[in-house]
Structure formats: structure tokens, C-alpha cells
C-alpha positions, -999 to +999 in steps of 0.1 A: +128-251-094+107-273-117+080-256-138+046-269-122+027-263-155+052-283-175+050-311-148+012-312-151+013-313-189+039-341-189+016-361-165-015-357-187+000-359-222+037-368-224+055-347-250+056-368-281+056-361-319+018-361-317+006-331-297-028-337-281-041-301-285-077-305-296-093-319-265-113-287-262-128-267-290-113-233-299-142-213-283-137-233-250-100-228-251-104-190-255-134-184-232-125-159-205-089-157-216-093-135-246-116-105-253-148-115-272-138-094-303-109-118-309-132-140-329-132-114-357-097-125-368-100-149-398-073-173-387-062-179-351-038-204-337-052-228-311-041-217-276-033-253-267-008-255-297+009-223-286+010-235-250+025-269-259+052-253-280+062-228-253+064-255-227+084-278-249+110-252-261+114-226-234+118-222-197+102-197-174+118-163-179+127-170-215+116-146-243+092-156-271+087-139-305+057-140-329+064-121-361+028-124-373+010-123-340-026-115-351-047-112-319-017-122-297-024-159-290+013-166-287+018-136-264-011-144-241-001-180-236+036-170-230+025-146-204+004-171-185+034-195-186+058-169-171+076-160-203+081-126-218+069-121-254+071-097-284+046-097-312+048-080-346+016-074-366+010-054-398-027-045-393-036-019-367-069-036-359-052-068-348-025-048-330-053-032-309-069-066-302-036-082-293-029-054-268-064-058-253-057-095-249-024-088-232-041-063-209-066-090-200-039-116-193-021-091-170-053-083-152-057-121-145-023-122-129-002-137-157+034-134-145+049-128-180+051-095-199+043-088-236+044-060-261+030-056-296+049-038-324+029-026-354+050-031-385+059-053-415+076-085-403+094-089-436+116-060-423+115-074-387+151-064-381+140-028-383+108-033-363+122-051-332+147-030-312+184-039-318+188-044-280+167-076-282+189-093-308+200-127-296+176-127-267+147-149-280+145-186-271+116-193-294+099-179-325+064-193-327+040-184-356+018-195-384+018-181-420-016-172-436-032-195-461-046-167-483-069-136-480-100-155-470-106-185-448-136-203-433-146-176-407-181-177-392-213-190-409-249-182-401-280-193-420-301-165-434-330-159-457-307-158-487-286-188-477-255-192-455-238-159-447-201-157-440-184-132-417-150-126-402-135-147-430-111-121-446-080-102-438-080-065-446-081-052-481-049-046-503-040-014-485-016-036-465+007-046-494+031-063-470+004-087-457+014-121-468-022-132-470-026-111-502+003-128-520+003-158-542+021-189-530+055-178-544+051-144-528+040-160-495+070-183-493+094-155-504+080-132-477+081-159-450+117-166-460+124-128-454+108-130-420+129-160-410+161-145-423+154-113-405+146-131-373+178-152-373+198-126-354+170-121-329+171-158-318+198-168-293+222-195-305+203-228-301+169-210-301+140-227-318+115-217-345+081-235-344+058-230-373+023-245-378+012-250-413-009-273-434-011-283-471-042-275-491-056-283-525-063-258-552-076-267-587-071-304-577-034-300-569-018-304-535+001-273-523+026-285-497+031-254-476+049-273-448+077-284-471+079-248-484+083-235-448+111-259-441+129-249-473+125-212-463+140-220-429+170-237-444+175-208-468+175-185-437+203-206-421+181-226-397+185-263-390+153-286-393+152-308-362+116-321-358+083-324-377+054-330-354+016-332-356-007-309-335-042-324-333-072-302-341-095-331-332-102-346-298-092-380-286-121-398-269-117-435-259-092-441-287-113-424-314-110-391-332-137-365-326-134-341-356-141-304-352-146-293-388-161-260-399-192-259-420-172-252-452-147-280-445-177-304-443-192-289-475-159-291-495-151-327-484-186-339-492-185-323-526-150-338-533-161-373-523-191-370-546-167-362-575-146-392-566-118-373-549-108-391-516-105-361-493-109-363-455-116-337-428-086-318-414-076-333-381-042-318-375-017-291-383+019-299-393+043-285-367+077-277-382+106-271-357+139-256-367+168-243-347+194-216-349+228-233-349+250-228-319+276-215-343+271-178-341+288-169-374+265-155-401+247-181-422+265-171-454+298-179-437+289-214-427+287-228-462+259-253-469+262-272-437+230-258-423+209-270-452+213-306-441+186-320-417+198-326-382+208-362-372+194-380-342+225-372-322+220-335-326+184-332-316+173-307-290+158-318-256+124-312-271+131-335-300+145-362-277+112-361-258+093-362-291+111-394-301+117-382-337+148-388-358+151-353-371+149-363-408+130-339-430+114-352-463+125-334-495+105-304-506+078-313-530+056-282-529+039-265-558+052-229-560+036-218-592-001-225-583-018-194-570-038-198-538-073-184-541-107-185-526-125-219-525-094-241-524-101-276-512-088-288-479-063-316-479 
């Protein structure tokens, strides 16, 4: 039986390499679907991005994994789409919020089931039960961009006040948000390598990421993510764009934060040609159908997939599977106040 939700999405926005996921703002997408406290997390994936990825790369009844699930966006959207999901989260406060969001989804009649495991995803093979190895059709997640992000702003007597803009303190040493870029990429590579055996052969990995600028240099996190995936034995198959802006009558309607506007205006005043962020890079990789361990397959998995080997999702996306060479900066620490690319 055809998935009615997939059918409706295909009618509205055909699955292409550009995902039209910003038609509604983040608050509107979450309203009534997530508990109000969810806004306290400093970095949340847009529900529409999670929904699009789940529809494109899974079928009803499949299992979805998010190794850095935060407040459980991936889990909630999977449940509403009739998939089962597992999330891993290192911070107890976000585990509690994710469970609250799962409970809300269940109370609203979501047909899927989900569970949150509190633990360090860099050791995900020890956190997720061995009985679930080879069961997941999709790993969907997004790495952090540092310990502090835009959060919420509110004008006050002493100027603009920021809130909900930081992860926890350094008590969580495994939290990738507290690592420099090299540590972030190394930790993410550990997560992908540990998740390899959890994916079923042919299962997909979808990662959203974006580049940023720090001290005037571009940090190409998306390219670093692809390199980490190849190192883990995964095959790159697509590189898409998920819009954060709305499309209205052929024009972009940007949804920048206060600090994005501020940073871009300051950069333009200095002569740096920056623009507002309007999209996230979406990096899609796949576990090869060859079930032998990565270290026994030689270097074959390090080559980008050709057009003839694309997944059904890639065929719909109309991409050729080529992945540009990595050009990321790995020795520039990411810190507060980095400019947006």
C-alpha cells in the first residue's frame, strides 16, 4: 500500500536536490507538536528537514537512528510517519525533553514508536543494544557547530540579552560541541564508524551541516563530514540543499536570526561579501550492500558513487552522486562569534 504522506509530499514538492523545507518558520513547524520547553535547546533541526529525509530514504515500518538526538526532532517526525526510532543523547536534560516530546507524539496518535538512550554516541556500539545491529534503514542527525549558537534574543535595559544559546558546561567531556574542529570531526567519525554495523546493508546516512567563517576563514564542515563518512566505510551518494528560507512567488523569504543579521551587516560594512544563511547542506551516504567489514573492502568505498549506483532517493533527486574534494580547514578552532558563511 502506498504511503499517503509520501504521496502528498510528492504532489506538493517533488523530491529534488533542493528540499523546500522552510515554507513555515521553526516555531510554526513545532507548534503543538513539541513541548514548549523544547525551545531551550540551542540548536534544533527543522522538523520539515527531518520529515523530508525520512520520507525520501525509508518506508513505513523502517527503523531510524539519531546518535545526537537533542530534543528528539528526528524521533518525533519518524513516529508521525509510522517509523520506529532510537535516539542517543549525552545530556540528561535533553534526554528528558526528547522523552517528553515522544510521549506527546504518542498521545497524538503517532503510529511509530521511539526510545531515547542517554549515553555518549562516540561509543554508540556500547549504547545501542546489540540486538538492533543491522536493523536501521536511516541514520539522520546534525553535528553541533560549537558550544554557543544564536539562541533567543530579547531587548533589555542593558542592551540585547541572549538566552538558550549554549550547551551544558564542560562536565560532559564527550559532547562534541565543546571540541575544536579537529576534535569535532574526529568524534563524528567515531560516531559514524560505530554506527556502521547498526545500519542495514544499503541503509542511508543523512547529515545536515553548514560551513561557517571564523577569523575570516571558511570552515567547510560539510566536506569534513563527507570525509568522516568515507573513513567510516560509507559511500557518498548525494549532496542536496535544504532550504531554511521560504519560497514565495519565485522569491526567497529569508528567516535570519538577529545575530545573523548583525554579523552580515558588520561584515558587509568591512567589505566582506557575506549573505544571510538560506540553506543547510544535506549530505547523504550509504552503507554498501557488501556486508564485509570496511577494513576488508580495501579503498573501494572511498570513491564517490557513480550515477548508475545511486539509490532511489538519489534518482528522484536528479543528482550525479559526485562529491567535491574536501577543502575544509581542520586546524582553525571554532569559537564564539564566528561569522556565518
